[in-house]
mmCIF file of the N, C-alpha and C atoms, coordinates in Angstrom:
data_MODEL
# 
_entry.id   MODEL 
# 
loop_
_atom_site.group_PDB 
_atom_site.id 
_atom_site.type_symbol 
_atom_site.label_atom_id 
_atom_site.label_alt_id 
_atom_site.label_comp_id 
_atom_site.label_asym_id 
_atom_site.label_entity_id 
_atom_site.label_seq_id 
_atom_site.pdbx_PDB_ins_code 
_atom_site.Cartn_x 
_atom_site.Cartn_y 
_atom_site.Cartn_z 
_atom_site.occupancy 
_atom_site.B_iso_or_equiv 
_atom_site.pdbx_formal_charge 
_atom_site.auth_seq_id 
_atom_site.auth_comp_id 
_atom_site.auth_asym_id 
_atom_site.auth_atom_id 
_atom_site.pdbx_PDB_model_num 
ATOM 1   N N  . MET A 1 1  ? 8.895  -4.538  15.239 1.00 0.00 ? 1  MET A N  1 
ATOM 2   C CA . MET A 1 1  ? 8.866  -3.754  14.022 1.00 0.00 ? 1  MET A CA 1 
ATOM 3   C C  . MET A 1 1  ? 9.963  -4.177  13.044 1.00 0.00 ? 1  MET A C  1 
ATOM 4   N N  . MET A 1 2  ? 11.068 -4.654  13.590 1.00 0.00 ? 2  MET A N  1 
ATOM 5   C CA . MET A 1 2  ? 12.128 -5.142  12.703 1.00 0.00 ? 2  MET A CA 1 
ATOM 6   C C  . MET A 1 2  ? 11.613 -6.325  11.893 1.00 0.00 ? 2  MET A C  1 
ATOM 7   N N  . ASP A 1 3  ? 10.845 -7.199  12.524 1.00 0.00 ? 3  ASP A N  1 
ATOM 8   C CA . ASP A 1 3  ? 10.270 -8.330  11.795 1.00 0.00 ? 3  ASP A CA 1 
ATOM 9   C C  . ASP A 1 3  ? 9.293  -7.863  10.727 1.00 0.00 ? 3  ASP A C  1 
ATOM 10  N N  . ARG A 1 4  ? 8.585  -6.802  11.000 1.00 0.00 ? 4  ARG A N  1 
ATOM 11  C CA . ARG A 1 4  ? 7.648  -6.245  10.022 1.00 0.00 ? 4  ARG A CA 1 
ATOM 12  C C  . ARG A 1 4  ? 8.398  -5.761  8.785  1.00 0.00 ? 4  ARG A C  1 
ATOM 13  N N  . VAL A 1 5  ? 9.530  -5.106  8.992  1.00 0.00 ? 5  VAL A N  1 
ATOM 14  C CA . VAL A 1 5  ? 10.339 -4.658  7.860  1.00 0.00 ? 5  VAL A CA 1 
ATOM 15  C C  . VAL A 1 5  ? 10.927 -5.866  7.141  1.00 0.00 ? 5  VAL A C  1 
ATOM 16  N N  . ARG A 1 6  ? 11.435 -6.831  7.892  1.00 0.00 ? 6  ARG A N  1 
ATOM 17  C CA . ARG A 1 6  ? 11.991 -8.046  7.275  1.00 0.00 ? 6  ARG A CA 1 
ATOM 18  C C  . ARG A 1 6  ? 10.959 -8.757  6.409  1.00 0.00 ? 6  ARG A C  1 
ATOM 19  N N  . LYS A 1 7  ? 9.739  -8.810  6.884  1.00 0.00 ? 7  LYS A N  1 
ATOM 20  C CA . LYS A 1 7  ? 8.674  -9.509  6.152  1.00 0.00 ? 7  LYS A CA 1 
ATOM 21  C C  . LYS A 1 7  ? 8.421  -8.868  4.791  1.00 0.00 ? 7  LYS A C  1 
ATOM 22  N N  . ARG A 1 8  ? 8.600  -7.557  4.710  1.00 0.00 ? 8  ARG A N  1 
ATOM 23  C CA . ARG A 1 8  ? 8.405  -6.879  3.423  1.00 0.00 ? 8  ARG A CA 1 
ATOM 24  C C  . ARG A 1 8  ? 9.387  -7.381  2.375  1.00 0.00 ? 8  ARG A C  1 
ATOM 25  N N  . PHE A 1 9  ? 10.554 -7.838  2.815  1.00 0.00 ? 9  PHE A N  1 
ATOM 26  C CA . PHE A 1 9  ? 11.559 -8.334  1.879  1.00 0.00 ? 9  PHE A CA 1 
ATOM 27  C C  . PHE A 1 9  ? 11.250 -9.726  1.364  1.00 0.00 ? 9  PHE A C  1 
ATOM 28  N N  . THR A 1 10 ? 10.278 -10.411 1.915  1.00 0.00 ? 10 THR A N  1 
ATOM 29  C CA . THR A 1 10 ? 9.881  -11.706 1.352  1.00 0.00 ? 10 THR A CA 1 
ATOM 30  C C  . THR A 1 10 ? 9.103  -11.496 0.059  1.00 0.00 ? 10 THR A C  1 
ATOM 31  N N  . GLN A 1 11 ? 8.532  -10.290 -0.094 1.00 0.00 ? 11 GLN A N  1 
ATOM 32  C CA . GLN A 1 11 ? 7.750  -9.963  -1.289 1.00 0.00 ? 11 GLN A CA 1 
ATOM 33  C C  . GLN A 1 11 ? 8.571  -9.199  -2.326 1.00 0.00 ? 11 GLN A C  1 
ATOM 34  N N  . GLN A 1 12 ? 9.536  -8.409  -1.846 1.00 0.00 ? 12 GLN A N  1 
ATOM 35  C CA . GLN A 1 12 ? 10.338 -7.558  -2.725 1.00 0.00 ? 12 GLN A CA 1 
ATOM 36  C C  . GLN A 1 12 ? 11.786 -7.564  -2.268 1.00 0.00 ? 12 GLN A C  1 
ATOM 37  N N  . LYS A 1 13 ? 12.697 -7.286  -3.204 1.00 0.00 ? 13 LYS A N  1 
ATOM 38  C CA . LYS A 1 13 ? 14.112 -7.194  -2.841 1.00 0.00 ? 13 LYS A CA 1 
ATOM 39  C C  . LYS A 1 13 ? 14.558 -5.753  -2.649 1.00 0.00 ? 13 LYS A C  1 
ATOM 40  N N  . ARG A 1 14 ? 13.735 -4.826  -3.107 1.00 0.00 ? 14 ARG A N  1 
ATOM 41  C CA . ARG A 1 14 ? 14.065 -3.396  -3.028 1.00 0.00 ? 14 ARG A CA 1 
ATOM 42  C C  . ARG A 1 14 ? 12.779 -2.648  -2.695 1.00 0.00 ? 14 ARG A C  1 
ATOM 43  N N  . ILE A 1 15 ? 12.831 -1.833  -1.636 1.00 0.00 ? 15 ILE A N  1 
ATOM 44  C CA . ILE A 1 15 ? 11.639 -1.152  -1.156 1.00 0.00 ? 15 ILE A CA 1 
ATOM 45  C C  . ILE A 1 15 ? 11.944 0.335   -0.996 1.00 0.00 ? 15 ILE A C  1 
ATOM 46  N N  . GLU A 1 16 ? 11.053 1.170   -1.482 1.00 0.00 ? 16 GLU A N  1 
ATOM 47  C CA . GLU A 1 16 ? 11.209 2.606   -1.269 1.00 0.00 ? 16 GLU A CA 1 
ATOM 48  C C  . GLU A 1 16 ? 10.941 2.909   0.209  1.00 0.00 ? 16 GLU A C  1 
ATOM 49  N N  . LEU A 1 17 ? 11.820 3.672   0.828  1.00 0.00 ? 17 LEU A N  1 
ATOM 50  C CA . LEU A 1 17 ? 11.718 3.953   2.264  1.00 0.00 ? 17 LEU A CA 1 
ATOM 51  C C  . LEU A 1 17 ? 10.349 4.515   2.637  1.00 0.00 ? 17 LEU A C  1 
ATOM 52  N N  . SER A 1 18 ? 9.828  5.422   1.858  1.00 0.00 ? 18 SER A N  1 
ATOM 53  C CA . SER A 1 18 ? 8.540  6.035   2.199  1.00 0.00 ? 18 SER A CA 1 
ATOM 54  C C  . SER A 1 18 ? 7.394  5.021   2.222  1.00 0.00 ? 18 SER A C  1 
ATOM 55  N N  . ASN A 1 19 ? 7.522  3.928   1.455  1.00 0.00 ? 19 ASN A N  1 
ATOM 56  C CA . ASN A 1 19 ? 6.475  2.899   1.440  1.00 0.00 ? 19 ASN A CA 1 
ATOM 57  C C  . ASN A 1 19 ? 6.396  2.125   2.747  1.00 0.00 ? 19 ASN A C  1 
ATOM 58  N N  . ILE A 1 20 ? 7.484  2.100   3.502  1.00 0.00 ? 20 ILE A N  1 
ATOM 59  C CA . ILE A 1 20 ? 7.496  1.408   4.792  1.00 0.00 ? 20 ILE A CA 1 
ATOM 60  C C  . ILE A 1 20 ? 6.481  2.039   5.741  1.00 0.00 ? 20 ILE A C  1 
ATOM 61  N N  . PHE A 1 21 ? 6.280  3.339   5.615  1.00 0.00 ? 21 PHE A N  1 
ATOM 62  C CA . PHE A 1 21 ? 5.457  4.077   6.568  1.00 0.00 ? 21 PHE A CA 1 
ATOM 63  C C  . PHE A 1 21 ? 3.997  4.232   6.149  1.00 0.00 ? 21 PHE A C  1 
ATOM 64  N N  . LYS A 1 22 ? 3.645  3.841   4.962  1.00 0.00 ? 22 LYS A N  1 
ATOM 65  C CA . LYS A 1 22 ? 2.292  4.093   4.444  1.00 0.00 ? 22 LYS A CA 1 
ATOM 66  C C  . LYS A 1 22 ? 1.182  3.430   5.251  1.00 0.00 ? 22 LYS A C  1 
ATOM 67  N N  . GLU A 1 23 ? 1.446  2.290   5.847  1.00 0.00 ? 23 GLU A N  1 
ATOM 68  C CA . GLU A 1 23 ? 0.411  1.582   6.599  1.00 0.00 ? 23 GLU A CA 1 
ATOM 69  C C  . GLU A 1 23 ? 0.423  1.931   8.085  1.00 0.00 ? 23 GLU A C  1 
ATOM 70  N N  . SER A 1 24 ? 1.244  2.882   8.475  1.00 0.00 ? 24 SER A N  1 
ATOM 71  C CA . SER A 1 24 ? 1.343  3.271   9.884  1.00 0.00 ? 24 SER A CA 1 
ATOM 72  C C  . SER A 1 24 ? 0.069  3.977   10.325 1.00 0.00 ? 24 SER A C  1 
ATOM 73  N N  . ARG A 1 25 ? -0.321 3.700   11.562 1.00 0.00 ? 25 ARG A N  1 
ATOM 74  C CA . ARG A 1 25 ? -1.557 4.273   12.089 1.00 0.00 ? 25 ARG A CA 1 
ATOM 75  C C  . ARG A 1 25 ? -1.349 5.604   12.789 1.00 0.00 ? 25 ARG A C  1 
ATOM 76  N N  . ASP A 1 26 ? -0.158 5.836   13.327 1.00 0.00 ? 26 ASP A N  1 
ATOM 77  C CA . ASP A 1 26 ? 0.081  7.092   14.049 1.00 0.00 ? 26 ASP A CA 1 
ATOM 78  C C  . ASP A 1 26 ? 1.568  7.421   14.040 1.00 0.00 ? 26 ASP A C  1 
ATOM 79  N N  . LEU A 1 27 ? 1.887  8.575   14.597 1.00 0.00 ? 27 LEU A N  1 
ATOM 80  C CA . LEU A 1 27 ? 3.270  9.046   14.591 1.00 0.00 ? 27 LEU A CA 1 
ATOM 81  C C  . LEU A 1 27 ? 4.199  8.127   15.375 1.00 0.00 ? 27 LEU A C  1 
ATOM 82  N N  . ASN A 1 28 ? 3.719  7.579   16.478 1.00 0.00 ? 28 ASN A N  1 
ATOM 83  C CA . ASN A 1 28 ? 4.547  6.654   17.267 1.00 0.00 ? 28 ASN A CA 1 
ATOM 84  C C  . ASN A 1 28 ? 4.961  5.437   16.447 1.00 0.00 ? 28 ASN A C  1 
ATOM 85  N N  . GLU A 1 29 ? 4.047  4.937   15.636 1.00 0.00 ? 29 GLU A N  1 
ATOM 86  C CA . GLU A 1 29 ? 4.369  3.782   14.797 1.00 0.00 ? 29 GLU A CA 1 
ATOM 87  C C  . GLU A 1 29 ? 5.376  4.150   13.715 1.00 0.00 ? 29 GLU A C  1 
ATOM 88  N N  . VAL A 1 30 ? 5.258  5.343   13.153 1.00 0.00 ? 30 VAL A N  1 
ATOM 89  C CA . VAL A 1 30 ? 6.220  5.815   12.148 1.00 0.00 ? 30 VAL A CA 1 
ATOM 90  C C  . VAL A 1 30 ? 7.610  5.890   12.765 1.00 0.00 ? 30 VAL A C  1 
ATOM 91  N N  . ILE A 1 31 ? 7.692  6.463   13.947 1.00 0.00 ? 31 ILE A N  1 
ATOM 92  C CA . ILE A 1 31 ? 8.985  6.606   14.624 1.00 0.00 ? 31 ILE A CA 1 
ATOM 93  C C  . ILE A 1 31 ? 9.581  5.238   14.943 1.00 0.00 ? 31 ILE A C  1 
ATOM 94  N N  . THR A 1 32 ? 8.759  4.331   15.436 1.00 0.00 ? 32 THR A N  1 
ATOM 95  C CA . THR A 1 32 ? 9.241  2.989   15.775 1.00 0.00 ? 32 THR A CA 1 
ATOM 96  C C  . THR A 1 32 ? 9.716  2.243   14.533 1.00 0.00 ? 32 THR A C  1 
ATOM 97  N N  . LEU A 1 33 ? 8.986  2.361   13.438 1.00 0.00 ? 33 LEU A N  1 
ATOM 98  C CA . LEU A 1 33 ? 9.412  1.730   12.183 1.00 0.00 ? 33 LEU A CA 1 
ATOM 99  C C  . LEU A 1 33 ? 10.722 2.324   11.684 1.00 0.00 ? 33 LEU A C  1 
ATOM 100 N N  . PHE A 1 34 ? 10.869 3.630   11.807 1.00 0.00 ? 34 PHE A N  1 
ATOM 101 C CA . PHE A 1 34 ? 12.100 4.276   11.376 1.00 0.00 ? 34 PHE A CA 1 
ATOM 102 C C  . PHE A 1 34 ? 13.287 3.785   12.200 1.00 0.00 ? 34 PHE A C  1 
ATOM 103 N N  . LEU A 1 35 ? 13.104 3.698   13.512 1.00 0.00 ? 35 LEU A N  1 
ATOM 104 C CA . LEU A 1 35 ? 14.183 3.205   14.367 1.00 0.00 ? 35 LEU A CA 1 
ATOM 105 C C  . LEU A 1 35 ? 14.506 1.746   14.072 1.00 0.00 ? 35 LEU A C  1 
ATOM 106 N N  . ALA A 1 36 ? 13.488 0.943   13.796 1.00 0.00 ? 36 ALA A N  1 
ATOM 107 C CA . ALA A 1 36 ? 13.711 -0.465  13.439 1.00 0.00 ? 36 ALA A CA 1 
ATOM 108 C C  . ALA A 1 36 ? 14.498 -0.559  12.135 1.00 0.00 ? 36 ALA A C  1 
ATOM 109 N N  . THR A 1 37 ? 14.172 0.309   11.183 1.00 0.00 ? 37 THR A N  1 
ATOM 110 C CA . THR A 1 37 ? 14.891 0.335   9.909  1.00 0.00 ? 37 THR A CA 1 
ATOM 111 C C  . THR A 1 37 ? 16.349 0.721   10.120 1.00 0.00 ? 37 THR A C  1 
ATOM 112 N N  . LEU A 1 38 ? 16.585 1.723   10.942 1.00 0.00 ? 38 LEU A N  1 
ATOM 113 C CA . LEU A 1 38 ? 17.964 2.119   11.244 1.00 0.00 ? 38 LEU A CA 1 
ATOM 114 C C  . LEU A 1 38 ? 18.744 0.985   11.903 1.00 0.00 ? 38 LEU A C  1 
ATOM 115 N N  . GLU A 1 39 ? 18.100 0.247   12.788 1.00 0.00 ? 39 GLU A N  1 
ATOM 116 C CA . GLU A 1 39 ? 18.767 -0.876  13.447 1.00 0.00 ? 39 GLU A CA 1 
ATOM 117 C C  . GLU A 1 39 ? 19.125 -1.966  12.433 1.00 0.00 ? 39 GLU A C  1 
ATOM 118 N N  . LEU A 1 40 ? 18.241 -2.236  11.479 1.00 0.00 ? 40 LEU A N  1 
ATOM 119 C CA . LEU A 1 40 ? 18.532 -3.232  10.442 1.00 0.00 ? 40 LEU A CA 1 
ATOM 120 C C  . LEU A 1 40 ? 19.700 -2.792  9.565  1.00 0.00 ? 40 LEU A C  1 
ATOM 121 N N  . VAL A 1 41 ? 19.811 -1.497  9.330  1.00 0.00 ? 41 VAL A N  1 
ATOM 122 C CA . VAL A 1 41 ? 20.960 -0.968  8.584  1.00 0.00 ? 41 VAL A CA 1 
ATOM 123 C C  . VAL A 1 41 ? 22.222 -1.124  9.426  1.00 0.00 ? 41 VAL A C  1 
ATOM 124 N N  . LYS A 1 42 ? 22.109 -0.816  10.705 1.00 0.00 ? 42 LYS A N  1 
ATOM 125 C CA . LYS A 1 42 ? 23.263 -0.899  11.608 1.00 0.00 ? 42 LYS A CA 1 
ATOM 126 C C  . LYS A 1 42 ? 23.835 -2.320  11.666 1.00 0.00 ? 42 LYS A C  1 
ATOM 127 N N  . VAL A 1 43 ? 22.958 -3.316  11.726 1.00 0.00 ? 43 VAL A N  1 
ATOM 128 C CA . VAL A 1 43 ? 23.427 -4.705  11.802 1.00 0.00 ? 43 VAL A CA 1 
ATOM 129 C C  . VAL A 1 43 ? 23.647 -5.300  10.407 1.00 0.00 ? 43 VAL A C  1 
ATOM 130 N N  . GLN A 1 44 ? 23.557 -4.454  9.381  1.00 0.00 ? 44 GLN A N  1 
ATOM 131 C CA . GLN A 1 44 ? 23.861 -4.795  7.990  1.00 0.00 ? 44 GLN A CA 1 
ATOM 132 C C  . GLN A 1 44 ? 22.959 -5.855  7.395  1.00 0.00 ? 44 GLN A C  1 
ATOM 133 N N  . GLU A 1 45 ? 21.714 -5.907  7.840  1.00 0.00 ? 45 GLU A N  1 
ATOM 134 C CA . GLU A 1 45 ? 20.741 -6.794  7.202  1.00 0.00 ? 45 GLU A CA 1 
ATOM 135 C C  . GLU A 1 45 ? 20.167 -6.154  5.955  1.00 0.00 ? 45 GLU A C  1 
ATOM 136 N N  . ILE A 1 46 ? 20.082 -4.827  5.964  1.00 0.00 ? 46 ILE A N  1 
ATOM 137 C CA . ILE A 1 46 ? 19.631 -4.103  4.786  1.00 0.00 ? 46 ILE A CA 1 
ATOM 138 C C  . ILE A 1 46 ? 20.603 -2.955  4.510  1.00 0.00 ? 46 ILE A C  1 
ATOM 139 N N  . LEU A 1 47 ? 20.614 -2.517  3.273  1.00 0.00 ? 47 LEU A N  1 
ATOM 140 C CA . LEU A 1 47 ? 21.462 -1.408  2.842  1.00 0.00 ? 47 LEU A CA 1 
ATOM 141 C C  . LEU A 1 47 ? 20.568 -0.278  2.357  1.00 0.00 ? 47 LEU A C  1 
ATOM 142 N N  . LEU A 1 48 ? 21.065 0.939   2.430  1.00 0.00 ? 48 LEU A N  1 
ATOM 143 C CA . LEU A 1 48 ? 20.346 2.088   1.897  1.00 0.00 ? 48 LEU A CA 1 
ATOM 144 C C  . LEU A 1 48 ? 20.960 2.455   0.552  1.00 0.00 ? 48 LEU A C  1 
ATOM 145 N N  . GLU A 1 49 ? 20.103 2.859   -0.372 1.00 0.00 ? 49 GLU A N  1 
ATOM 146 C CA . GLU A 1 49 ? 20.557 3.211   -1.715 1.00 0.00 ? 49 GLU A CA 1 
ATOM 147 C C  . GLU A 1 49 ? 19.862 4.498   -2.149 1.00 0.00 ? 49 GLU A C  1 
ATOM 148 N N  . GLN A 1 50 ? 20.655 5.450   -2.624 1.00 0.00 ? 50 GLN A N  1 
ATOM 149 C CA . GLN A 1 50 ? 20.120 6.702   -3.152 1.00 0.00 ? 50 GLN A CA 1 
ATOM 150 C C  . GLN A 1 50 ? 21.002 7.089   -4.328 1.00 0.00 ? 50 GLN A C  1 
ATOM 151 N N  . THR A 1 51 ? 20.414 7.254   -5.503 1.00 0.00 ? 51 THR A N  1 
ATOM 152 C CA . THR A 1 51 ? 21.218 7.462   -6.705 1.00 0.00 ? 51 THR A CA 1 
ATOM 153 C C  . THR A 1 51 ? 21.519 8.920   -7.002 1.00 0.00 ? 51 THR A C  1 
ATOM 154 N N  . GLU A 1 52 ? 20.756 9.848   -6.414 1.00 0.00 ? 52 GLU A N  1 
ATOM 155 C CA . GLU A 1 52 ? 21.002 11.265  -6.660 1.00 0.00 ? 52 GLU A CA 1 
ATOM 156 C C  . GLU A 1 52 ? 20.674 12.071  -5.415 1.00 0.00 ? 52 GLU A C  1 
ATOM 157 N N  . ASN A 1 53 ? 21.262 13.252  -5.310 1.00 0.00 ? 53 ASN A N  1 
ATOM 158 C CA . ASN A 1 53 ? 20.967 14.130  -4.175 1.00 0.00 ? 53 ASN A CA 1 
ATOM 159 C C  . ASN A 1 53 ? 19.470 14.421  -4.111 1.00 0.00 ? 53 ASN A C  1 
ATOM 160 N N  . PHE A 1 54 ? 18.913 14.293  -2.944 1.00 0.00 ? 54 PHE A N  1 
ATOM 161 C CA . PHE A 1 54 ? 17.497 14.536  -2.683 1.00 0.00 ? 54 PHE A CA 1 
ATOM 162 C C  . PHE A 1 54 ? 16.587 13.564  -3.424 1.00 0.00 ? 54 PHE A C  1 
ATOM 163 N N  . GLY A 1 55 ? 17.153 12.477  -3.930 1.00 0.00 ? 55 GLY A N  1 
ATOM 164 C CA . GLY A 1 55 ? 16.359 11.462  -4.618 1.00 0.00 ? 55 GLY A CA 1 
ATOM 165 C C  . GLY A 1 55 ? 15.708 10.507  -3.635 1.00 0.00 ? 55 GLY A C  1 
ATOM 166 N N  . LYS A 1 56 ? 14.952 9.580   -4.170 1.00 0.00 ? 56 LYS A N  1 
ATOM 167 C CA . LYS A 1 56 ? 14.281 8.585   -3.339 1.00 0.00 ? 56 LYS A CA 1 
ATOM 168 C C  . LYS A 1 56 ? 15.318 7.687   -2.671 1.00 0.00 ? 56 LYS A C  1 
ATOM 169 N N  . ILE A 1 57 ? 14.984 7.249   -1.471 1.00 0.00 ? 57 ILE A N  1 
ATOM 170 C CA . ILE A 1 57 ? 15.851 6.347   -0.720 1.00 0.00 ? 57 ILE A CA 1 
ATOM 171 C C  . ILE A 1 57 ? 15.226 4.963   -0.760 1.00 0.00 ? 57 ILE A C  1 
ATOM 172 N N  . TYR A 1 58 ? 16.039 3.968   -1.085 1.00 0.00 ? 58 TYR A N  1 
ATOM 173 C CA . TYR A 1 58 ? 15.553 2.592   -1.178 1.00 0.00 ? 58 TYR A CA 1 
ATOM 174 C C  . TYR A 1 58 ? 16.256 1.720   -0.146 1.00 0.00 ? 58 TYR A C  1 
ATOM 175 N N  . LEU A 1 59 ? 15.527 0.765   0.366  1.00 0.00 ? 59 LEU A N  1 
ATOM 176 C CA . LEU A 1 59 ? 16.087 -0.269  1.229  1.00 0.00 ? 59 LEU A CA 1 
ATOM 177 C C  . LEU A 1 59 ? 16.344 -1.481  0.348  1.00 0.00 ? 59 LEU A C  1 
ATOM 178 N N  . VAL A 1 60 ? 17.527 -2.053  0.466  1.00 0.00 ? 60 VAL A N  1 
ATOM 179 C CA . VAL A 1 60 ? 17.905 -3.207  -0.337 1.00 0.00 ? 60 VAL A CA 1 
ATOM 180 C C  . VAL A 1 60 ? 18.394 -4.300  0.598  1.00 0.00 ? 60 VAL A C  1 
ATOM 181 N N  . ARG A 1 61 ? 17.916 -5.498  0.376  1.00 0.00 ? 61 ARG A N  1 
ATOM 182 C CA . ARG A 1 61 ? 18.353 -6.624  1.200  1.00 0.00 ? 61 ARG A CA 1 
ATOM 183 C C  . ARG A 1 61 ? 19.842 -6.870  0.996  1.00 0.00 ? 61 ARG A C  1 
ATOM 184 N N  . SER A 1 62 ? 20.556 -7.003  2.087  1.00 0.00 ? 62 SER A N  1 
ATOM 185 C CA . SER A 1 62 ? 21.983 -7.292  2.014  1.00 0.00 ? 62 SER A CA 1 
ATOM 186 C C  . SER A 1 62 ? 22.175 -8.699  1.471  1.00 0.00 ? 62 SER A C  1 
ATOM 187 N N  . GLU A 1 63 ? 23.108 -8.857  0.565  1.00 0.00 ? 63 GLU A N  1 
ATOM 188 C CA . GLU A 1 63 ? 23.343 -10.159 -0.072 1.00 0.00 ? 63 GLU A CA 1 
ATOM 189 C C  . GLU A 1 63 ? 23.864 -11.215 0.892  1.00 0.00 ? 63 GLU A C  1 
ATOM 190 N N  . HIS A 1 64 ? 24.609 -10.792 1.906  1.00 0.00 ? 64 HIS A N  1 
ATOM 191 C CA . HIS A 1 64 ? 25.236 -11.774 2.801  1.00 0.00 ? 64 HIS A CA 1 
ATOM 192 C C  . HIS A 1 64 ? 24.389 -12.091 4.022  1.00 0.00 ? 64 HIS A C  1 
ATOM 193 N N  . GLU A 1 65 ? 23.209 -11.492 4.134  1.00 0.00 ? 65 GLU A N  1 
ATOM 194 C CA . GLU A 1 65 ? 22.364 -11.724 5.306  1.00 0.00 ? 65 GLU A CA 1 
ATOM 195 C C  . GLU A 1 65 ? 21.087 -12.450 4.920  1.00 0.00 ? 65 GLU A C  1 
ATOM 196 N N  . SER A 1 66 ? 20.710 -13.389 5.708  1.00 0.00 ? 66 SER A N  1 
ATOM 197 C CA . SER A 1 66 ? 19.415 -14.030 5.584  1.00 0.00 ? 66 SER A CA 1 
ATOM 198 C C  . SER A 1 66 ? 18.440 -13.263 6.472  1.00 0.00 ? 66 SER A C  1 
ATOM 199 N N  . LEU A 1 67 ? 17.308 -12.862 5.918  1.00 0.00 ? 67 LEU A N  1 
ATOM 200 C CA . LEU A 1 67 ? 16.346 -12.078 6.686  1.00 0.00 ? 67 LEU A CA 1 
ATOM 201 C C  . LEU A 1 67 ? 15.312 -12.959 7.386  1.00 0.00 ? 67 LEU A C  1 
ATOM 202 N N  . SER A 1 68 ? 15.528 -14.240 7.386  1.00 0.00 ? 68 SER A N  1 
ATOM 203 C CA . SER A 1 68 ? 14.583 -15.124 8.062  1.00 0.00 ? 68 SER A CA 1 
ATOM 204 C C  . SER A 1 68 ? 15.059 -15.390 9.485  1.00 0.00 ? 68 SER A C  1 
ATOM 205 N N  . ARG A 1 69 ? 14.504 -14.656 10.402 1.00 0.00 ? 69 ARG A N  1 
ATOM 206 C CA . ARG A 1 69 ? 14.845 -14.796 11.818 1.00 0.00 ? 69 ARG A CA 1 
ATOM 207 C C  . ARG A 1 69 ? 13.697 -15.482 12.531 1.00 0.00 ? 69 ARG A C  1 
ATOM 208 N N  . ASN A 1 70 ? 14.023 -16.259 13.533 1.00 0.00 ? 70 ASN A N  1 
ATOM 209 C CA . ASN A 1 70 ? 12.975 -16.915 14.301 1.00 0.00 ? 70 ASN A CA 1 
ATOM 210 C C  . ASN A 1 70 ? 12.858 -16.306 15.672 1.00 0.00 ? 70 ASN A C  1 
# 
């Protein structure tokens, strides 16, 4: 699932968090994608951005990380 999130960054540099889950087939997939996203934040491959309280949350590719993993 981490690779699935990484692949989204080949098309865009900034992704709304809720868009990550739109293609999910069931709750288990949503949970797994969420955990994969948290892991990418933890290892600093992506950053979270929110400009206002209760506003939309965006995933942004970290400038110092290459998201192309083999």
